[in-house]
C-alpha positions as CSV (number, residue, x, y, z in Angstrom):
1,M,31.5,22.7,-86.3
2,N,30.2,19.1,-86.6
3,T,28.5,17.1,-83.9
4,Q,31.7,15.3,-82.8
5,E,33.6,18.5,-82.4
6,Y,30.8,20.1,-80.5
7,R,30.6,17.2,-78.0
8,H,34.5,17.3,-77.6
9,A,34.2,21.0,-76.7
10,V,31.4,20.4,-74.3
11,D,33.4,17.6,-72.6
12,S,36.5,19.8,-72.3
13,G,34.4,22.6,-70.8
14,L,32.9,20.2,-68.3
15,R,36.3,18.9,-67.2
16,L,37.6,22.5,-66.8
17,T,34.5,23.4,-64.8
18,L,34.9,20.3,-62.6
19,R,38.6,21.1,-61.9
20,E,37.7,24.6,-60.8
21,A,34.8,23.3,-58.7
22,L,37.1,20.8,-57.0
23,R,39.8,23.5,-56.3
24,E,37.1,25.7,-54.7
25,A,35.7,22.8,-52.7
26,K,39.2,22.0,-51.4
27,D,39.8,25.6,-50.3
28,W,36.4,25.6,-48.6
29,M,37.1,22.2,-46.8
30,R,40.3,23.7,-45.4
31,A,38.4,26.7,-44.0
32,S,35.4,24.7,-42.7
33,P,36.4,21.1,-42.1
34,R,33.3,20.0,-40.1
35,A,30.8,21.4,-42.6
36,G,32.8,19.9,-45.4
37,L,32.7,16.4,-43.9
38,A,29.0,16.6,-43.4
39,L,28.5,17.7,-47.0
40,L,30.8,14.9,-48.2
41,A,28.8,12.3,-46.2
42,T,25.6,13.5,-47.6
43,T,26.9,13.4,-51.2
44,L,28.2,9.9,-50.7
45,M,24.8,8.7,-49.4
46,L,23.0,10.3,-52.3
47,G,25.5,9.0,-54.7
48,A,25.0,5.4,-53.4
49,G,21.3,5.5,-54.1
50,G,21.1,7.2,-57.4
51,A,22.6,7.7,-60.9
52,F,23.4,10.9,-62.7
53,A,23.2,11.8,-66.4
54,V,24.4,14.8,-68.3
55,V,21.8,16.1,-70.8
56,T,23.3,17.3,-74.0
57,P,21.7,20.0,-76.0
58,S,20.7,17.5,-78.6
59,E,18.3,15.8,-76.2
60,R,14.8,17.3,-75.8
61,V,13.0,17.2,-72.4
62,E,9.2,17.5,-72.4
63,V,7.8,19.6,-69.5
64,R,4.2,19.3,-68.5
65,N,2.2,21.2,-65.8
66,I,-0.5,19.1,-64.0
67,V,-3.0,20.9,-61.9
68,Q,-5.5,18.9,-59.7
69,T,-7.9,20.1,-57.0
70,V,-7.9,17.8,-53.9
71,Q,-10.9,18.0,-51.6
72,P,-10.7,16.5,-48.0
73,G,-13.0,13.7,-47.1
74,V,-14.6,15.8,-44.4
75,A,-14.9,19.5,-44.7
76,L,-12.6,21.4,-42.3
77,E,-15.6,23.4,-41.0
78,A,-17.4,20.2,-40.0
79,Q,-14.3,18.9,-38.2
80,Q,-14.0,22.2,-36.3
81,D,-17.6,22.0,-35.3
82,A,-17.2,18.4,-34.0
83,L,-14.2,19.3,-32.0
84,S,-15.9,22.4,-30.5
85,Q,-18.9,20.2,-29.4
86,H,-16.7,17.4,-27.9
87,Q,-16.5,17.4,-24.1
88,F,-13.0,16.5,-22.9
89,V,-12.9,14.7,-19.5
90,L,-10.0,15.0,-17.1
91,Y,-9.3,12.2,-14.6
92,R,-8.0,13.1,-11.2
93,S,-7.4,11.4,-7.9
94,T,-6.4,12.2,-4.3
95,D,-6.5,10.6,-0.8
96,S,-9.1,12.0,1.6
97,R,-7.9,13.9,4.7
98,E,-9.6,13.9,8.1
99,Q,-9.8,17.7,8.1
100,D,-11.4,17.9,4.6
101,T,-14.5,19.9,3.8
102,V,-16.5,19.5,0.6
103,A,-14.9,22.7,-0.7
104,T,-11.3,21.7,0.0
105,L,-11.7,18.2,-1.4
106,L,-13.2,19.4,-4.6
107,A,-10.6,22.2,-5.0
108,R,-7.9,19.5,-4.6
109,L,-9.5,17.6,-7.4
110,G,-9.6,20.7,-9.6
111,V,-13.4,21.1,-9.4
112,S,-15.1,24.5,-9.3
113,D,-18.8,23.5,-9.4
114,T,-21.3,25.2,-7.0
115,S,-24.1,22.7,-8.0
116,A,-21.9,19.7,-7.1
117,E,-20.7,21.3,-3.9
118,S,-24.3,22.1,-2.8
119,W,-25.5,18.7,-3.6
120,L,-22.7,16.9,-1.7
121,R,-23.3,19.1,1.3
122,S,-27.0,18.3,1.3
123,Q,-26.6,14.5,1.3
124,D,-25.8,13.3,4.9
125,S,-25.2,9.7,3.9
126,V,-22.8,10.7,1.1
127,R,-21.1,13.4,3.1
128,S,-20.4,11.1,6.1
129,Q,-18.4,8.7,3.9
130,I,-16.4,11.4,2.2
131,L,-15.6,13.7,5.2
132,G,-13.9,12.9,8.5
133,H,-11.8,10.0,7.1
134,S,-8.2,9.8,6.0
135,Q,-6.6,7.7,3.3
136,R,-9.7,6.9,1.3
137,L,-9.1,6.9,-2.4
138,V,-11.1,9.7,-4.1
139,Q,-11.3,9.8,-7.9
140,A,-13.1,12.4,-10.1
141,E,-14.0,12.9,-13.7
142,V,-13.9,16.6,-14.4
143,T,-14.7,18.6,-17.6
144,T,-12.4,21.3,-19.0
145,D,-14.6,24.0,-17.5
146,K,-14.1,22.3,-14.0
147,R,-17.5,20.8,-13.7
148,L,-17.9,17.5,-11.8
149,Q,-19.1,14.6,-13.9
150,K,-18.4,11.7,-11.6
151,L,-17.0,11.2,-8.1
152,R,-15.9,7.8,-6.7
153,V,-14.7,7.1,-3.1
154,Q,-13.3,3.7,-2.2
155,W,-12.1,2.3,1.2
156,L,-11.3,-0.9,2.9
157,E,-13.8,-2.4,5.3
158,T,-12.8,-2.1,8.9
159,N,-13.3,-5.7,10.0
160,N,-12.3,-7.3,6.7
161,P,-9.5,-5.4,4.9
162,Y,-9.7,-7.8,1.9
163,S,-13.1,-6.3,1.0
164,Y,-13.8,-2.7,0.0
165,Q,-16.8,-0.4,-0.2
166,Q,-17.4,2.1,-2.9
167,L,-19.5,5.2,-3.2
168,E,-20.1,6.7,-6.6
169,V,-21.8,10.1,-7.4
170,R,-22.8,10.7,-11.0
171,R,-24.1,13.9,-12.6
172,L,-27.6,13.6,-14.2
173,D,-28.0,17.1,-15.5
174,N,-26.9,20.7,-14.7
175,K,-28.0,20.6,-11.1
176,S,-28.9,17.1,-10.1
177,F,-26.8,14.0,-9.2
178,E,-27.4,10.4,-8.1
179,S,-25.4,8.2,-5.8
180,S,-24.8,4.4,-5.7
181,W,-23.1,2.0,-3.4
182,A,-21.1,-1.2,-4.1
183,T,-18.8,-3.7,-2.4
184,G,-16.2,-6.0,-3.7
185,K,-13.0,-8.0,-3.1
186,V,-9.6,-6.4,-3.4
187,D,-6.8,-7.7,-5.6
188,V,-3.8,-8.7,-3.4
189,Q,-0.4,-7.9,-4.8
190,T,2.8,-9.1,-3.0
191,D,5.6,-6.5,-2.7
192,A,9.1,-6.8,-1.2
193,S,11.3,-4.1,0.2
194,S,14.8,-4.0,1.6
195,A,15.9,-1.1,3.9
196,A,19.2,-0.1,5.3
197,L,18.7,0.8,9.0
198,S,20.9,3.4,10.5
199,G,20.0,5.3,13.7
200,D,16.3,6.2,13.4
201,Y,14.0,3.3,12.4
202,F,11.3,5.3,10.7
203,R,13.7,7.7,9.0
204,S,15.4,4.7,7.5
205,T,12.3,2.9,6.4
206,N,11.0,6.2,4.8
207,A,14.2,6.6,2.9
208,A,13.7,3.1,1.5
209,A,10.1,4.0,0.5
210,L,8.6,1.4,2.8
211,P,5.1,2.5,3.6
212,T,4.7,3.7,7.2
213,A,1.7,1.4,7.8
214,V,3.9,-1.6,6.9
215,A,6.9,-0.3,9.0
216,E,4.6,0.0,12.0
217,Q,3.2,-3.5,11.5
218,V,6.8,-4.9,11.4
219,L,7.4,-3.5,14.8
220,N,4.3,-5.3,16.1
221,V,5.2,-8.6,14.4
222,L,8.7,-8.8,15.8
223,E,7.9,-7.1,19.2
224,P,7.8,-10.5,21.0
225,R,11.4,-11.1,19.9
226,V,13.0,-7.7,19.8
227,D,12.3,-4.0,20.1
228,I,13.6,-2.9,16.7
229,A,13.2,0.8,17.2
230,A,15.3,0.7,20.4
231,K,18.0,-1.6,19.1
232,V,18.7,-0.1,15.6
233,G,22.4,0.7,15.3
234,N,24.5,1.5,12.2
235,N,24.7,-0.7,9.1
236,D,21.7,-2.8,10.1
237,R,19.1,-4.1,7.7
238,L,15.4,-4.9,7.3
239,D,13.8,-7.1,4.7
240,V,10.0,-7.2,4.3
241,V,7.5,-9.0,2.1
242,Y,4.0,-7.6,2.5
243,E,0.6,-7.4,0.8
244,R,-0.6,-4.3,-1.2
245,L,-4.4,-4.2,-1.6
246,M,-5.5,-3.0,-5.0
247,V,-8.8,-2.0,-6.6
248,D,-8.9,-1.4,-10.4
249,G,-5.2,-1.1,-10.5
250,Q,-5.1,1.6,-7.7
251,P,-3.6,0.9,-4.3
252,L,-6.2,1.2,-1.5
253,G,-4.1,0.1,1.5
254,F,-1.9,-2.7,2.9
255,G,-2.7,-6.1,4.1
256,R,-0.6,-8.5,6.2
257,V,3.2,-8.5,6.5
258,L,4.1,-12.0,5.2
259,H,7.8,-11.9,6.2
260,A,10.0,-9.6,8.2
261,N,13.7,-10.1,9.0
262,A,15.8,-7.6,10.9
263,Q,19.5,-7.9,11.0
264,L,20.4,-5.9,14.2
265,Q,24.0,-5.7,15.4
266,G,25.0,-8.9,13.8
267,K,21.9,-10.9,15.0
268,S,18.9,-12.0,12.9
269,Y,15.3,-11.7,14.1
270,G,12.8,-13.2,11.5
271,A,9.1,-14.0,11.3
272,V,7.1,-15.7,8.5
273,W,3.3,-15.7,8.3
274,F,1.9,-19.2,7.8
275,D,-1.7,-20.3,7.3
276,A,-2.0,-24.1,6.8
277,G,-5.5,-23.6,5.3
278,N,-7.1,-26.0,7.8
279,G,-9.7,-23.6,9.2
280,K,-7.4,-22.3,11.9
281,A,-6.1,-18.8,12.0
282,G,-2.5,-18.4,10.6
283,K,0.4,-17.3,12.9
284,Y,3.9,-16.0,12.7
285,Y,6.8,-18.4,13.1
286,T,10.5,-18.1,13.0
287,P,12.1,-19.5,9.8
288,D,12.9,-22.7,11.8
289,G,9.3,-23.2,12.7
290,Q,9.1,-21.9,16.3
291,G,6.2,-19.6,17.3
292,V,7.1,-15.9,17.4
293,S,4.4,-14.9,19.8
294,P,4.2,-16.5,23.3
295,A,1.3,-18.8,24.0
296,Y,-0.2,-16.0,26.2
297,M,0.1,-12.3,26.0
298,S,-1.0,-9.5,28.4
299,P,-4.7,-8.6,28.3
300,M,-3.6,-4.9,28.7
301,P,0.0,-4.3,27.4
302,G,1.8,-1.7,29.4
303,A,-0.7,-1.6,32.3
304,V,0.5,-1.6,35.9
305,V,-0.4,-4.4,38.3
306,T,-1.9,-2.9,41.4
307,S,-2.8,-6.2,43.2
308,G,-1.3,-9.6,42.7
309,F,-2.4,-13.2,43.0
310,T,-2.5,-14.4,46.6
311,P,-4.5,-16.8,48.8
312,F,-4.7,-14.1,51.5
313,R,-5.7,-10.5,50.8
314,L,-7.6,-7.9,52.8
315,H,-10.7,-7.3,50.7
316,P,-10.9,-3.6,49.8
317,V,-14.7,-3.6,50.0
318,F,-15.6,-5.9,52.9
319,G,-12.4,-5.6,55.0
320,S,-12.0,-9.3,55.5
321,V,-9.2,-11.6,54.4
322,R,-10.0,-13.5,51.2
323,P,-8.1,-15.2,48.3
324,H,-7.4,-13.0,45.3
325,T,-7.5,-15.4,42.4
326,G,-6.2,-13.1,39.8
327,V,-4.4,-9.8,39.3
328,D,-5.7,-6.2,39.0
329,Y,-4.5,-3.8,36.3
330,R,-4.9,0.0,36.8
331,A,-7.0,1.2,33.9
332,A,-9.2,4.2,33.1
333,I,-12.8,3.4,32.1
334,G,-12.9,2.6,28.4
335,T,-9.4,1.1,28.1
336,S,-9.1,-1.7,25.5
337,V,-9.0,-5.3,26.8
338,Q,-7.6,-8.0,24.5
339,T,-7.7,-11.8,24.6
340,I,-4.5,-13.4,25.8
341,A,-4.7,-16.3,23.2
342,D,-6.9,-17.8,20.5
343,G,-10.1,-19.3,21.8
344,V,-13.9,-19.3,21.9
345,V,-16.0,-17.0,24.0
346,S,-17.9,-19.1,26.6
347,F,-19.5,-16.4,28.8
348,V,-20.5,-12.7,28.3
349,G,-22.6,-11.2,31.1
350,T,-22.7,-10.3,34.8
351,Q,-21.5,-12.3,37.8
352,T,-21.8,-11.5,41.5
353,G,-18.8,-9.4,42.6
354,Y,-17.1,-9.5,39.2
355,G,-19.7,-7.2,37.6
356,R,-19.5,-7.4,33.7
357,V,-17.4,-10.4,32.7
358,V,-16.0,-12.1,29.6
359,I,-14.7,-15.7,29.8
360,I,-12.7,-17.3,27.0
361,Q,-12.0,-21.0,26.6
362,H,-8.5,-21.8,25.3
363,A,-6.8,-25.0,24.2
364,D,-5.8,-27.7,26.8
365,N,-8.6,-26.8,29.2
366,Q,-7.2,-23.4,29.8
367,S,-9.5,-20.4,30.3
368,S,-9.2,-16.7,31.0
369,L,-11.5,-14.3,32.8
370,Y,-11.8,-10.5,32.4
371,A,-13.9,-8.7,35.0
372,H,-15.2,-5.3,36.2
373,L,-15.8,-4.4,32.5
374,N,-17.6,-1.4,31.1
375,S,-18.7,-2.8,27.7
376,F,-18.5,-5.9,25.6
377,N,-17.1,-6.4,22.0
378,V,-17.7,-10.1,21.6
379,S,-20.6,-12.6,22.0
380,V,-20.9,-16.2,23.3
381,G,-19.7,-18.7,20.8
382,Q,-17.5,-16.3,18.9
383,K,-14.0,-17.4,17.9
384,V,-11.3,-14.9,18.8
385,Q,-7.7,-14.5,18.0
386,Q,-4.8,-13.6,20.2
387,G,-4.7,-9.8,20.7
388,Q,-8.3,-9.2,19.6
389,L,-10.3,-6.5,21.3
390,I,-12.9,-8.2,23.5
391,A,-14.1,-5.5,25.9
392,K,-13.5,-2.1,27.4
393,S,-12.5,-1.8,31.1
394,G,-14.7,-0.3,33.7
395,N,-15.8,-0.2,37.3
396,S,-18.7,-2.6,37.5
397,G,-19.3,-5.1,40.4
398,W,-17.6,-4.9,43.8
399,S,-14.9,-2.4,42.9
400,T,-13.4,0.6,44.6
401,G,-12.2,2.2,41.4
402,P,-11.7,1.6,37.7
403,H,-9.5,-1.4,36.9
404,L,-9.4,-4.7,35.2
405,H,-9.5,-8.0,37.2
406,F,-7.8,-10.8,35.2
407,E,-7.6,-14.5,35.9
408,I,-6.1,-17.6,34.1
409,R,-7.5,-21.0,35.0
410,D,-6.3,-24.5,34.3
411,N,-9.2,-27.0,34.4
412,D,-11.1,-24.2,36.3
413,V,-8.4,-23.9,38.9
414,P,-7.0,-20.3,39.2
415,Q,-3.3,-19.9,38.4
416,D,-1.0,-17.0,39.1
417,P,-1.3,-14.9,35.9
418,E,2.0,-13.2,36.3
419,H,3.9,-16.5,36.5
420,V,2.0,-17.9,33.5
421,L,2.6,-14.8,31.3
422,A,6.3,-14.6,32.4
423,E,6.9,-18.1,31.0
424,R,6.3,-16.7,27.5
425,R,5.8,-20.3,26.2
426,S,5.5,-20.4,22.4
427,V,3.6,-22.9,20.2
428,G,5.8,-24.6,17.6
429,L,4.8,-25.7,14.1
430,P,3.3,-29.3,13.9
431,A,5.6,-31.7,12.1
432,S,2.8,-32.5,9.6
433,Q,2.9,-28.9,8.3
434,R,6.7,-28.5,8.1
435,A,7.0,-29.3,4.4
436,Q,4.3,-26.8,3.4
437,F,5.9,-24.2,5.7
438,D,9.3,-24.7,4.2
439,Q,7.8,-23.9,0.7
440,V,6.4,-20.7,2.1
441,V,9.8,-19.7,3.6
442,A,11.6,-20.5,0.3
443,E,9.1,-18.3,-1.7
444,V,9.5,-15.2,0.6
445,Q,13.3,-15.6,0.6
446,R,13.2,-15.6,-3.3
447,Q,11.2,-12.3,-3.2
448,V,13.6,-10.8,-0.7
449,T,16.6,-11.8,-2.8
450,L,15.0,-10.1,-5.8
451,A,14.2,-6.9,-3.8
452,Q,17.9,-6.8,-2.7
453,S,19.2,-7.2,-6.2
454,V,16.9,-4.4,-7.5
455,Q,18.1,-2.1,-4.6
456,T,21.7,-2.9,-5.5
457,A,21.2,-2.2,-9.2
458,S,19.5,1.1,-8.3
459,A,22.4,2.2,-6.1
460,E,24.9,1.5,-8.8
């Protein structure tokens, strides 16, 4: 048989083989259609990217075996030794709890370290900042064998929530540690939240993930205009813009509510914080520029008046008829006393009959007097803001029992405090600040709109 005849025989055999293979493939496709389709797709993809050739017996293929030893750049034993010597560190955090002990706090952080526990217990200054406080951020660096490497505690300053303090404990060796202290300014982040109110106020705000501290502050902000908790019905709404105080990317607490608007039974109650930056303290105003808080507020909210303003009163100590130039509030010793308005402290000390006294000078020649006090929380010349704690009530001076004597004076002439407080006059925004205020209102409304759109998208 010559070469041409040989090739013809080979081609005929291949065609016969292919026909048989196609017939078998067709039968298999009918039996397993899904698997067949998958195989067909794979074949097409491979066929698109490659070419096939049939090798005839006349072509010779050279086959070679290549053997090569490959050595890793670093020996596996050395890598294993390095990994075994490396100390992995775990980062954990929690909030402090008032009932914490050193042991319970460390356990919550995943620490089992008797040396660290003993050292923390022995350091009074360290222990006093870790224990007995709630909501302080506690962070720890812990090894895989649960030993403490570093402990950091951060908290907001009481009198200035825009500053924080930090305590850090660092391990020196197996049994010894060192502590260090630092202070700093927080980063202020503005957040917005929108809550559907229905029935219970706090249950509704919790469902909307509004922090409880913010929800409580909203009640205080809008209290002069409406008692939200008592007025909440069904299908009401609350929109809030507030400050979140951050340190190193971690939330440490909450600052001021910048905007609050409650839609209650078809009526809107709003408040916007505005600080003109002119050295005076900011205040809350309605969106149309009216003061939210009255010009004067009670020095002891909720306290009962036991003796009113009158030109004729039988003096409880001397038994003679004398003017009573103020009002008396029933109060246990140590009850908080707050200033009725912004002002400057003009007197702190003792006066005949009044006992321990604080006098505050307000705008327009108005002044307020607080008497029979137990202790002072302010000093002469100090600027105070409406609602600020200035003293604790007591029983000093000519007094037959614990109470607060309170006076309001106009050009040093006593006025009836109950009448003045009942007027609930508010201070409006000056015309010169209106344009700046409108910009603030527009910005908080933009944030509220964004929060509402996010809530709607989440609901869908």
